[in-house]
N, CA, C and O of each residue as an XYZ file, in Angstrom:
840
protein
N       0.840     -1.199      0.000
C       0.000      0.000      0.000
C       0.874      1.247      0.000
O       1.773      1.362      0.834
N       0.637      2.169     -0.899
C       1.436      3.383     -0.981
C       1.184      4.278      0.231
O       0.122      4.221      0.851
N       2.169      5.099      0.552
C       2.027      6.041      1.651
C       1.229      7.264      1.200
O       1.197      7.589      0.014
N       0.590      7.935      2.151
C      -0.135      9.164      1.816
C       0.816     10.312      1.541
O       0.474     11.237      0.804
N       2.006     10.265      2.124
C       3.013     11.291      1.859
C       3.627     11.059      0.480
O       4.107      9.965      0.182
N       3.608     12.087     -0.349
C       4.221     11.995     -1.674
C       5.387     12.957     -1.824
O       5.982     13.061     -2.897
N       5.711     13.658     -0.748
C       6.825     14.596     -0.749
C       7.265     14.888      0.665
O       6.740     14.321      1.622
N       8.237     15.781      0.792
C       8.795     16.086      2.104
C       8.197     17.327      2.736
O       7.477     18.087      2.088
N       8.502     17.521      4.002
C       8.074     18.699      4.755
C       9.236     19.255      5.578
O       9.035     20.041      6.504
N      10.458     18.834      5.225
C      11.618     19.269      5.999
C      11.736     18.494      7.294
O      11.359     17.325      7.369
N      12.262     19.154      8.311
C      12.429     18.557      9.634
C      11.382     19.154     10.572
O      11.285     20.373     10.716
N      10.603     18.285     11.205
C       9.519     18.723     12.082
C       9.847     18.326     13.516
O      10.001     17.137     13.795
N       9.959     19.296     14.445
C      10.311     18.960     15.829
C       9.234     18.118     16.492
O       8.044     18.414     16.383
N       9.666     17.058     17.184
C       8.675     16.183     17.824
C       9.007     15.816     19.261
O       8.138     15.308     19.969
N      10.223     16.052     19.714
C      10.572     15.643     21.066
C      12.017     15.960     21.373
O      12.688     16.664     20.618
N      12.486     15.434     22.485
C      13.866     15.644     22.913
C      14.486     14.299     23.268
O      13.788     13.336     23.585
N      15.805     14.258     23.208
C      16.536     13.063     23.625
C      16.358     12.864     25.124
O      16.423     13.823     25.894
N      16.136     11.628     25.535
C      16.046     11.315     26.958
C      14.816     11.899     27.612
O      13.756     12.006     26.996
N      14.974     12.280     28.884
C      13.841     12.763     29.661
C      13.717     14.263     29.698
O      12.982     14.799     30.527
N      14.431     14.970     28.805
C      14.342     16.425     28.782
C      12.923     16.868     28.430
O      12.239     16.221     27.636
N      12.495     17.966     29.024
C      11.170     18.507     28.738
C      11.122     18.978     27.291
O      11.996     19.727     26.853
N      10.110     18.548     26.547
C       9.976     18.933     25.152
C       9.147     20.206     25.041
O       7.933     20.161     24.838
N       9.826     21.340     25.177
C       9.132     22.626     25.089
C       9.078     23.142     23.658
O       8.401     24.132     23.379
N       9.794     22.472     22.740
C       9.977     22.932     21.359
C      10.289     24.430     21.334
O       9.802     25.171     20.480
N      11.118     24.853     22.300
C      11.498     26.257     22.381
C      12.445     26.622     21.249
O      13.134     25.766     20.695
N      12.467     27.900     20.917
C      13.327     28.398     19.859
C      14.206     29.520     20.395
O      13.924     30.109     21.439
N      15.267     29.801     19.666
C      16.099     30.974     19.905
C      16.028     31.839     18.664
O      15.981     31.320     17.549
N      16.019     33.160     18.845
C      15.966     34.056     17.703
C      17.363     34.468     17.265
O      18.181     34.892     18.082
N      17.626     34.341     15.982
C      18.872     34.771     15.352
C      18.520     35.713     14.206
O      17.389     35.720     13.719
N      19.504     36.510     13.779
C      19.235     37.470     12.709
C      19.535     36.896     11.322
O      20.423     36.062     11.151
N      18.773     37.367     10.351
C      19.043     37.141      8.935
C      19.422     38.486      8.336
O      18.769     39.490      8.619
N      20.454     38.525      7.521
C      20.845     39.781      6.876
C      19.734     40.257      5.954
O      19.101     39.461      5.259
N      19.507     41.562      5.956
C      18.400     42.116      5.175
C      18.585     41.931      3.677
O      17.612     41.995      2.926
N      19.825     41.701      3.226
C      20.059     41.493      1.798
C      20.267     40.016      1.446
O      20.737     39.696      0.354
N      19.917     39.125      2.369
C      20.074     37.693      2.088
C      18.948     37.260      1.156
O      17.783     37.214      1.553
N      19.302     36.948     -0.072
C      18.298     36.754     -1.120
C      17.778     35.328     -1.241
O      16.814     35.086     -1.968
N      18.391     34.388     -0.548
C      17.985     32.989     -0.655
C      16.830     32.686      0.298
O      16.866     33.059      1.471
N      15.823     32.017     -0.211
C      14.692     31.625      0.647
C      15.130     30.556      1.642
O      15.924     29.676      1.308
N      14.610     30.635      2.861
C      14.791     29.587      3.866
C      13.395     29.147      4.282
O      12.636     29.919      4.868
N      13.068     27.905      3.975
C      11.710     27.434      4.226
C      11.564     26.862      5.635
O      12.538     26.418      6.244
N      10.357     26.881      6.128
C      10.044     26.323      7.442
C      10.366     24.827      7.445
O       9.853     24.071      6.620
N      11.216     24.413      8.378
C      11.665     23.033      8.421
C      13.011     22.816      7.773
O      13.505     21.690      7.718
N      13.614     23.898      7.276
C      14.930     23.808      6.654
C      16.053     24.003      7.659
O      15.893     24.738      8.634
N      17.180     23.356      7.432
C      18.339     23.461      8.318
C      19.076     24.767      8.050
O      19.277     25.153      6.899
N      19.478     25.447      9.131
C      20.231     26.693      9.003
C      21.590     26.567      9.681
O      21.799     25.730     10.560
N      22.512     27.435      9.238
C      23.875     27.427      9.772
C      24.273     28.828     10.226
O      23.725     29.820      9.745
N      25.240     28.909     11.163
C      25.779     30.214     11.544
C      26.841     30.644     10.535
O      27.577     29.811     10.006
N      26.917     31.944     10.273
C      27.944     32.462      9.366
C      28.688     33.608     10.034
O      28.254     34.124     11.064
N      29.815     34.003      9.441
C      30.742     34.934     10.085
C      30.188     36.342     10.245
O      30.777     37.147     10.966
N      29.089     36.658      9.606
C      28.450     37.966      9.764
C      27.604     38.040     11.028
O      26.996     39.072     11.311
N      27.563     36.948     11.789
C      26.748     36.912     12.997
C      25.289     36.664     12.702
O      24.425     36.921     13.540
N      25.010     36.162     11.501
C      23.650     35.881     11.074
C      23.561     34.421     10.638
O      24.521     33.663     10.773
N      22.388     34.036     10.111
C      22.215     32.652      9.670
C      21.912     32.576      8.179
O      21.353     33.503      7.592
N      22.294     31.454      7.584
C      21.998     31.128      6.190
C      21.363     29.744      6.131
O      21.353     29.006      7.116
N      20.837     29.409      4.961
C      20.425     28.038      4.716
C      21.670     27.152      4.735
O      22.751     27.618      4.373
N      21.549     25.903      5.143
C      22.712     25.029      5.232
C      23.403     24.831      3.882
O      22.762     24.800      2.831
N      24.728     24.699      3.944
C      25.504     24.309      2.761
C      25.984     22.869      2.888
O      26.755     22.390      2.056
N      25.526     22.182      3.933
C      25.886     20.794      4.233
C      27.387     20.628      4.478
O      27.938     19.542      4.298
N      28.037     21.713      4.888
C      29.455     21.663      5.238
C      29.684     22.260      6.624
O      30.320     21.639      7.475
N      29.161     23.475      6.848
C      29.247     24.102      8.171
C      28.258     23.412      9.109
O      27.176     22.995      8.697
N      28.652     23.303     10.371
C      27.807     22.628     11.361
C      26.435     23.281     11.465
O      26.336     24.508     11.430
N      25.380     22.488     11.592
C      24.025     23.040     11.683
C      23.786     23.739     13.009
O      24.255     23.296     14.058
N      23.047     24.841     12.945
C      22.643     25.563     14.151
C      21.247     25.137     14.596
O      20.922     25.182     15.782
N      20.438     24.728     13.644
C      19.087     24.311     13.983
C      18.201     24.284     12.760
O      18.672     24.193     11.627
N      16.898     24.366     13.013
C      15.883     24.268     11.965
C      14.959     25.474     12.066
O      14.515     25.834     13.156
N      14.674     26.091     10.936
C      13.867     27.306     10.933
C      12.409     27.035     11.285
O      11.788     26.106     10.768
N      11.872     27.882     12.190
C      10.478     27.772     12.573
C       9.633     28.960     12.158
O       8.407     28.915     12.259
N      10.288     30.048     11.679
C       9.544     31.233     11.257
C      10.400     32.480     11.380
O      11.501     32.431     11.928
N       9.895     33.601     10.871
C      10.635     34.868     10.918
C       9.694     36.015     11.267
O       8.474     35.905     11.147
N      10.297     37.116     11.701
C       9.556     38.355     11.892
C      10.419     39.539     11.505
O      11.633     39.521     11.703
N       9.800     40.557     10.958
C      10.514     41.751     10.533
C       9.530     42.913     10.481
O       8.318     42.705     10.545
N      10.046     44.137     10.365
C       9.195     45.308     10.215
C       9.102     45.650      8.737
O      10.119     45.847      8.073
N       7.882     45.718      8.226
C       7.650     46.020      6.819
C       7.947     47.500      6.561
O       7.490     48.366      7.306
N       8.713     47.786      5.506
C       9.124     49.156      5.233
C       7.981     50.026      4.719
O       8.062     51.254      4.774
N       6.921     49.403      4.223
C       5.775     50.159      3.712
C       4.736     50.402      4.792
O       4.310     51.536      5.013
N       4.329     49.325      5.466
C       3.275     49.460      6.479
C       3.820     49.899      7.831
O       3.078     50.387      8.684
N       5.135     49.718      8.018
C       5.793     50.013      9.300
C       5.281     49.120     10.424
O       5.433     49.439     11.603
N       4.680     48.011     10.050
C       4.171     47.068     11.039
C       5.053     45.831     11.110
O       5.668     45.418     10.127
N       5.095     45.252     12.313
C       5.829     43.994     12.470
C       5.063     42.896     11.747
O       3.854     42.740     11.912
N       5.802     42.142     10.942
C       5.214     41.104     10.097
C       5.774     39.747     10.473
O       6.979     39.606     10.680
N       4.912     38.751     10.561
C       5.318     37.400     10.921
C       5.056     36.464      9.739
O       3.961     36.455      9.176
N       6.059     35.687      9.373
C       5.930     34.690      8.319
C       6.490     33.369      8.838
O       7.331     33.354      9.736
N       6.022     32.268      8.269
C       6.541     30.977      8.713
C       7.805     30.573      7.967
O       8.354     29.499      8.212
N       8.279     31.441      7.042
C       9.541     31.190      6.342
C      10.128     32.515      5.877
O       9.459     33.548      5.915
N      11.392     32.477      5.435
C      12.040     33.678      4.880
C      11.981     33.590      3.357
O      12.588     32.690      2.777
N      11.257     34.510      2.689
C      11.088     34.411      1.240
C      12.305     34.840      0.429
O      12.351     34.605     -0.778
N      13.297     35.470      1.076
C      14.426     36.052      0.359
C      14.230     37.547      0.232
O      13.099     38.018      0.115
N      15.330     38.306      0.255
C      15.244     39.762      0.325
C      14.512     40.392     -0.853
O      13.930     41.468     -0.714
N      14.534     39.732     -2.017
C      13.863     40.294     -3.183
C      12.366     40.122     -3.178
O      11.681     40.622     -4.071
N      11.844     39.423     -2.187
C      10.410     39.112     -2.164
C       9.674     39.709     -0.971
O       8.489     39.440     -0.770
N      10.366     40.510     -0.188
C       9.743     41.177      0.958
C      10.242     42.620      1.025
O      11.286     42.958      0.467
N       9.485     43.450      1.708
C       9.835     44.849      1.895
C      10.203     45.046      3.361
O       9.328     45.088      4.226
N      11.502     45.166      3.636
C      11.990     45.179      5.011
C      12.513     46.558      5.400
O      13.288     47.163      4.659
N      12.094     47.051      6.549
C      12.661     48.260      7.136
C      13.982     47.869      7.794
O      13.987     47.204      8.830
N      15.089     48.273      7.202
C      16.416     47.841      7.672
C      16.850     48.524      8.961
O      17.947     48.268      9.460
N      15.999     49.390      9.504
C      16.292     49.960     10.825
C      16.017     48.953     11.934
O      16.377     49.167     13.091
N      15.373     47.852     11.561
C      15.031     46.826     12.533
C      15.574     45.481     12.054
O      15.649     45.244     10.848
N      15.951     44.602     12.977
C      16.508     43.310     12.574
C      15.449     42.359     12.039
O      14.279     42.439     12.413
N      15.868     41.467     11.168
C      15.033     40.347     10.744
C      15.345     39.203     11.693
O      16.482     38.736     11.749
N      14.361     38.756     12.427
C      14.570     37.745     13.456
C      14.011     36.399     13.010
O      12.847     36.284     12.627
N      14.856     35.401     13.070
C      14.470     34.039     12.699
C      14.351     33.196     13.956
O      15.262     33.182     14.784
N      13.241     32.497     14.106
C      13.050     31.580     15.226
C      13.575     30.207     14.824
O      13.116     29.612     13.849
N      14.546     29.715     15.593
C      15.262     28.487     15.216
C      15.175     27.460     16.341
O      15.454     27.768     17.500
N      14.788     26.244     15.988
C      14.859     25.125     16.926
C      16.325     24.716     17.018
O      16.824     23.974     16.172
N      17.015     25.210     18.057
C      18.474     25.094     18.089
C      19.017     24.248     19.236
O      20.220     24.262     19.495
N      18.154     23.519     19.920
C      18.630     22.631     20.982
C      19.337     21.432     20.351
O      18.747     20.747     19.516
N      20.591     21.163     20.733
C      21.316     20.022     20.158
C      20.626     18.684     20.385
O      20.889     17.718     19.669
N      19.732     18.624     21.393
C      19.063     17.372     21.716
C      17.629     17.317     21.181
O      16.855     16.429     21.536
N      17.289     18.284     20.319
C      15.971     18.269     19.699
C      15.871     17.115     18.708
O      16.787     16.877     17.920
N      14.751     16.405     18.758
C      14.483     15.345     17.792
C      13.499     15.851     16.745
O      12.632     16.676     17.034
N      13.648     15.345     15.528
C      12.797     15.748     14.420
C      12.291     14.503     13.695
O      12.924     13.448     13.724
N      11.147     14.647     13.050
C      10.674     13.597     12.154
C      10.864     14.104     10.729
O      10.660     15.285     10.448
N      11.260     13.196      9.831
C      11.542     13.557      8.448
C      11.124     12.410      7.542
O      11.247     11.244      7.916
N      10.631     12.734      6.357
C      10.200     11.714      5.406
C      11.360     11.280      4.519
O      12.192     12.100      4.132
N      11.415     10.001      4.201
C      12.470      9.451      3.348
C      12.099      9.590      1.881
O      10.934      9.470      1.503
N      13.110      9.844      1.065
C      12.870     10.027     -0.367
C      12.943      8.727     -1.160
O      12.664      8.707     -2.358
N      13.315      7.659     -0.496
C      13.494      6.388     -1.187
C      12.771      5.261     -0.487
O      11.902      5.489      0.355
N      13.133      4.060     -0.838
C      12.399      2.904     -0.333
C      13.305      1.929      0.412
O      14.516      1.879      0.195
N      12.686      1.166      1.284
C      13.286     -0.011      1.896
C      12.348     -1.185      1.598
O      11.159     -0.984      1.350
N      12.859     -2.353      1.622
C      12.014     -3.495      1.271
C      11.013     -3.839      2.365
O       9.971     -4.438      2.099
N      11.341     -3.451      3.615
C      10.474     -3.805      4.732
C      10.835     -2.966      5.948
O      11.839     -2.255      5.957
N       9.994     -3.062      6.977
C      10.301     -2.363      8.225
C      11.586     -2.911      8.836
O      12.368     -2.157      9.415
N      11.806     -4.199      8.713
C      13.034     -4.803      9.256
C      14.271     -4.215      8.588
O      15.282     -3.981      9.251
N      14.198     -3.977      7.293
C      15.317     -3.365      6.582
C      15.514     -1.929      7.029
O      16.643     -1.482      7.232
N      14.404     -1.203      7.182
C      14.486      0.184      7.638
C      15.078      0.272      9.038
O      15.792      1.224      9.353
N      14.786     -0.716      9.878
C      15.304     -0.730     11.246
C      16.828     -0.748     11.261
O      17.446     -0.255     12.204
N      17.432     -1.308     10.228
C      18.893     -1.375     10.147
C      19.517      0.003      9.949
O      20.717      0.173     10.168
N      18.715      0.993      9.535
C      19.219      2.358      9.365
C      19.368      3.090     10.696
O      20.097      4.078     10.781
N      18.687      2.615     11.730
C      18.721      3.286     13.028
C      20.142      3.255     13.588
O      20.810      2.220     13.588
N      20.585      4.425     14.068
C      21.915      4.709     14.615
C      22.955      4.958     13.532
O      24.133      5.138     13.842
N      22.542      4.972     12.262
C      23.433      5.416     11.197
C      23.232      6.917     10.979
O      22.244      7.495     11.434
N      24.172      7.530     10.285
C      24.041      8.919      9.868
C      23.482      8.959      8.452
O      23.542      7.968      7.723
N      22.936     10.117      8.065
C      22.287     10.199      6.757
C      22.277     11.649      6.279
O      22.193     12.570      7.091
N      22.361     11.852      4.977
C      22.254     13.178      4.393
C      20.812     13.494      4.047
O      19.987     12.599      3.864
N      20.523     14.786      3.960
C      19.267     15.215      3.379
C      19.401     15.138      1.864
O      20.469     15.408      1.316
N      18.315     14.771      1.190
C      18.348     14.644     -0.269
C      18.470     16.004     -0.939
O      19.089     16.124     -1.996
N      17.888     17.018     -0.336
C      17.969     18.393     -0.813
C      17.818     19.292      0.401
O      17.233     18.885      1.405
N      18.338     20.508      0.322
C      18.317     21.359      1.505
C      17.762     22.751      1.241
O      17.881     23.626      2.098
N      17.171     22.975      0.099
C      16.632     24.311     -0.149
C      15.386     24.288     -1.005
O      15.127     25.225     -1.759
N      14.599     23.202     -0.891
C      13.345     23.160     -1.622
C      12.195     23.578     -0.736
O      12.270     23.459      0.487
N      11.125     24.070     -1.348
C       9.968     24.437     -0.555
C       8.891     25.095     -1.381
O       9.042     25.279     -2.589
N       7.802     25.450     -0.724
C       6.651     26.050     -1.378
C       6.490     27.499     -0.939
O       6.445     27.785      0.257
N       6.405     28.405     -1.894
C       6.143     29.803     -1.558
C       4.682     30.010     -1.159
O       4.339     31.044     -0.585
N       3.827     29.044     -1.456
C       2.419     29.133     -1.049
C       2.249     28.813      0.426
O       1.537     29.517      1.141
N       2.905     27.744      0.883
C       2.765     27.319      2.279
C       3.931     27.764      3.147
O       3.806     27.826      4.370
N       5.067     28.076      2.523
C       6.273     28.408      3.273
C       6.999     27.193      3.820
O       8.025     27.327      4.486
N       6.469     25.997      3.540
C       7.044     24.784      4.102
C       8.148     24.212      3.216
O       8.080     24.269      1.988
N       9.153     23.666      3.867
C      10.226     22.976      3.171
C       9.695     21.709      2.507
O       8.715     21.118      2.959
N      10.354     21.309      1.436
C      10.033     20.022      0.796
C      11.186     19.038      0.941
O      11.207     17.993      0.289
N      12.155     19.381      1.808
C      13.346     18.550      1.977
C      12.984     17.162      2.504
O      12.078     17.003      3.323
N      13.712     16.171      2.015
C      13.496     14.785      2.435
C      14.841     14.150      2.800
O      15.905     14.673      2.471
N      14.763     13.028      3.477
C      15.946     12.285      3.875
C      16.413     11.401      2.722
O      15.630     10.638      2.155
N      17.695     11.511      2.382
C      18.274     10.655      1.337
C      18.641      9.326      1.975
O      19.793      9.105      2.348
N      17.659      8.444      2.098
C      17.864      7.235      2.882
C      18.924      6.321      2.266
O      19.501      5.486      2.962
N      19.181      6.474      0.977
C      20.211      5.644      0.338
C      21.614      6.020      0.803
O      22.561      5.265      0.582
N      21.760      7.202      1.456
C      23.083      7.646      1.920
C      23.406      7.185      3.330
O      24.492      7.475      3.831
N      22.490      6.471      3.988
C      22.706      6.047      5.380
C      24.007      5.275      5.529
O      24.251      4.295      4.826
N      24.843      5.740      6.465
C      26.176      5.152      6.644
C      26.728      5.599      7.992
O      26.095      6.383      8.700
N      27.903      5.099      8.342
C      28.547      5.499      9.594
C      29.319      6.804      9.446
O      29.849      7.308     10.436
N      29.400      7.360      8.262
C      30.149      8.594      7.987
C      29.699      9.718      8.904
O      28.506     10.016      8.977
N      30.645     10.351      9.612
C      30.249     11.332     10.630
C      29.971     12.721     10.071
O      29.580     13.610     10.828
N      30.160     12.939      8.772
C      29.916     14.256      8.192
C      28.545     14.375      7.540
O      28.252     15.398      6.921
N      27.700     13.358      7.661
C      26.360     13.430      7.087
C      25.447     14.284      7.970
O      25.727     14.484      9.152
N      24.368     14.779      7.394
C      23.560     15.826      8.033
C      22.904     15.448      9.349
O      22.900     16.249     10.284
N      22.355     14.252      9.443
C      21.575     13.877     10.621
C      21.937     12.469     11.084
O      22.516     11.681     10.336
N      21.587     12.173     12.322
C      21.706     10.813     12.844
C      20.300     10.248     13.041
O      19.448     10.882     13.664
N      20.072      9.072     12.512
C      18.786      8.396     12.664
C      18.735      7.751     14.043
O      19.635      7.000     14.419
N      17.671      8.048     14.797
C      17.549      7.468     16.137
C      16.326      6.566     16.272
O      16.133      5.933     17.310
N      15.496      6.507     15.224
C      14.350      5.617     15.314
C      13.446      5.713     14.094
O      13.624      6.575     13.235
N      12.477      4.815     14.036
C      11.437      4.854     13.016
C      10.234      5.593     13.587
O       9.914      5.451     14.768
N       9.569      6.381     12.750
C       8.413      7.139     13.202
C       7.139      6.374     12.854
O       6.902      6.044     11.692
N       6.331      6.097     13.858
C       5.118      5.315     13.659
C       3.972      6.208     13.192
O       3.497      7.075     13.925
N       3.549      5.977     11.976
C       2.450      6.717     11.381
C       1.683      5.742     10.489
O       2.158      5.412      9.402
N       0.522      5.279     10.915
C      -0.204      4.243     10.170
C      -0.452      4.577      8.704
O      -0.566      3.679      7.870
N      -0.537      5.857      8.393
C      -0.804      6.249      7.010
C       0.454      6.241      6.142
O       0.371      6.393      4.923
N       1.611      6.065      6.767
C       2.870      6.137      6.022
C       3.855      5.079      6.512
O       5.006      5.384      6.824
N       3.390      3.838      6.576
C       4.241      2.757      7.070
C       4.517      1.703      6.001
O       4.806      0.547      6.311
N       4.421      2.121      4.733
C       4.837      1.242      3.641
C       6.313      1.509      3.389
O       6.670      2.462      2.695
N       7.161      0.671      3.949
C       8.606      0.895      3.879
C       9.180      0.566      2.510
O      10.355      0.824      2.252
N       8.374      0.005      1.643
C       8.800     -0.250      0.269
C       8.411      0.898     -0.654
O       8.546      0.793     -1.873
N       7.928      1.996     -0.071
C       7.508      3.150     -0.858
C       8.088      4.438     -0.279
O       8.433      4.498      0.901
N       8.188      5.443     -1.100
C       8.600      6.775     -0.659
C       7.625      7.286      0.394
O       6.423      7.030      0.321
N       8.163      8.017      1.382
C       7.301      8.675      2.354
C       7.271      8.063      3.735
O       6.665      8.634      4.642
N       7.921      6.886      3.932
C       8.013      6.410      5.317
C       8.948      7.355      6.070
O       9.749      8.059      5.456
N       8.846      7.369      7.391
C       9.479      8.443      8.155
C      10.416      7.929      9.244
O      10.274      6.822      9.762
N      11.386      8.797      9.564
C      12.398      8.486     10.575
C      12.442      9.593     11.622
O      12.080     10.738     11.352
N      12.888      9.235     12.806
C      13.196     10.213     13.841
C      14.701     10.455     13.802
O      15.489      9.509     13.810
N      15.098     11.730     13.760
C      16.511     12.068     13.618
C      16.872     13.228     14.543
O      16.003     13.923     15.069
N      18.171     13.415     14.725
C      18.675     14.643     15.338
C      19.795     15.171     14.451
O      20.394     14.423     13.678
N      20.073     16.477     14.571
C      21.117     17.076     13.748
C      22.483     16.551     14.164
O      22.770     16.409     15.353
N      23.305     16.270     13.197
C      24.625     15.696     13.441
C      25.678     16.802     13.564
O      25.684     17.742     12.769
N      26.564     16.693     14.555
C      27.636     17.674     14.720
C      27.117     19.075     14.963
O      27.592     20.028     14.346
N      26.154     19.212     15.850
C      25.473     20.479     16.117
C      26.448     21.557     16.572
O      27.347     21.293     17.370
N      26.264     22.784     16.055
C      27.147     23.898     16.415
C      27.120     24.200     17.909
O      28.134     24.606     18.477
N      25.973     24.007     18.549
C      25.847     24.309     19.978
C      26.295     23.160     20.877
O      26.108     23.217     22.093
N      26.868     22.148     20.307
C      27.293     20.990     21.089
C      28.781     20.739     20.885
O      29.171     19.839     20.140
N      29.609     21.540     21.552
C      31.051     21.343     21.467
C      31.758     22.294     20.534
O      32.857     22.006     20.060
N      31.125     23.445     20.262
C      31.743     24.444     19.397
C      32.193     23.865     18.066
O      33.333     24.064     17.644
N      31.304     23.157     17.418
C      31.603     22.547     16.137
C      31.694     23.596     15.038
O      30.882     24.519     14.987
N      32.685     23.455     14.156
C      32.797     24.343     13.001
C      32.285     23.641     11.761
O      31.423     24.169     11.058
N      32.799     22.471     11.488
C      32.340     21.678     10.338
C      31.586     20.463     10.858
O      31.870     19.962     11.946
N      30.643     20.006     10.088
C      29.853     18.847     10.503
C      30.774     17.679     10.812
O      31.564     17.263      9.964
N      30.671     17.149     12.028
C      31.484     16.000     12.401
C      32.891     16.346     12.870
O      33.658     15.456     13.237
N      33.241     17.651     12.861
C      34.580     18.087     13.278
C      34.430     19.021     14.469
O      33.708     20.015     14.391
N      35.101     18.714     15.564
C      34.948     19.492     16.783
C      36.201     20.338     17.030
O      37.330     19.868     16.880
N      35.973     21.575     17.406
C      37.089     22.485     17.649
C      36.705     23.424     18.789
O      35.560     23.416     19.243
N      37.649     24.226     19.246
C      37.392     25.134     20.357
C      37.151     26.556     19.890
O      36.981     27.452     20.718
N      37.132     26.786     18.590
C      36.893     28.126     18.063
C      35.529     28.199     17.417
O      34.910     27.171     17.146
N      35.054     29.413     17.167
C      33.776     29.620     16.504
C      33.958     29.709     15.002
O      34.939     29.220     14.441
N      32.996     30.342     14.371
C      33.038     30.488     12.911
C      34.210     31.367     12.486
O      34.404     31.602     11.293
């Protein structure tokens, strides 16, 4: 039976590692007013040397996952809330005020993500647990919904420590449990998190910042 999911939704926060309280709290970081690349809700973001955030390049350690933005509109002069960053060419921003991005940045945050490929069975999918895995794409999304379309590249699952996420379990969803079809889901956490040991590059730990 095919899954109801036919595409991705990025990374969706669902819990925390261990017994930590799952508040799904966020921290606000700035986006440069001239940053022209869209960052969709559920997309991975990274810290950059300007003291702001960008969409991931899958090389710099992840800071977290975007949950939404707020800025002051240069025309209406009102604070505006969006669930994603459309890119500087698609919004009217008053640069006297910062663009604030809400980011799920706890290193122990767990996320659910849809796989872009297939496994022959649940037993086969179970073998992916505790492996690392890359995202299949990191900058897709819908300008209508603001949601990311990123999916897990399940064919990349391996012990390699530079891959984007670590798989920690299978996500139980009766409507999407056909493991031989696209759309079955995994529980993951970000690999080599920037807030966990002053990481600079994914999988590489150092004592300096960006």
